Residue, then its C-alpha position, 0 to 999 in steps of 0.5 A: m570524432s563526433l560528439p555524443e548526441l544530446v538527449p532532450p530532457e523530459p518535459p516537466g511533469a512527464a513522470l507524473l503524467d506517466e504515473i497518472r496514465e498507468q493508474p487504470a491498469a494499476l487499479r485492475r491489478l489491485l482488483a485482481h485481489e478481490t478475494e483476499f480483500a473479501d477474506v479480510a472483510a469477513e474476518a473483520r465482521r466475524t470478530k466484530r472489528t470497529l477500529v482500523r489503522l492505516v499506515a502510509h507514506g508518500s502518494s499512499d497518504n492520499a489513499a489512506s486519507y480516503g480510507v479513513y473517510a470510507f471506513g468511517l462512512l460505510p461501516g461506521w468504524t473508527a479509522l486512524r491514519d499514520s504516516i511513516s518516513l521512508t527514503v525512496y530511491s531509483d531501482a529499489k528492490l522490494d524484498h522486505t517490508v519496512d512496516h511492522v505491526l507492534t502490539k502490547p504483550a496482551l495481544k498475540t499475532v495469529k498470522a501476518k502477511v506482506t502484500g504488494n510485493d509481487a513483481g508482477e504488480r509493477t507498473p509498465s514502467g517498472l514502478w512498484p504500486s507503492d513505495h513500501g509493502g504492506v502488512i496484514s495481521t490477525l491479532r488475538l487477545k491472550s486469555 
């Protein structure tokens, strides 16, 4: 009887380096949704929006921080960044979103859509592009 072969541990930072190397492909997948982003931008212009709230967690916090900067600089909007708390575990299934759009009674949700939940958007190593799905909502003031 022989002992099982030892598998050498990954060097420190290997998982992080893999994620960094996957970023160009992840950005290309994100850019494939350019028309959806254009639709959201057109709706914001049509309704004269000047406020955007970005909600993020984990590595998405950095993107949200950049978004606050970009929305303030480019269109001159007021942008806010919030963080959420989420337990992340291996082999997670993104079959729902933990993000919600909370409104006051004076607002009506016209439509809402979960984004970032397409299994085809996973990285080559099987990771989701984020640790949660996003929600895009169109709200209207009730008359």
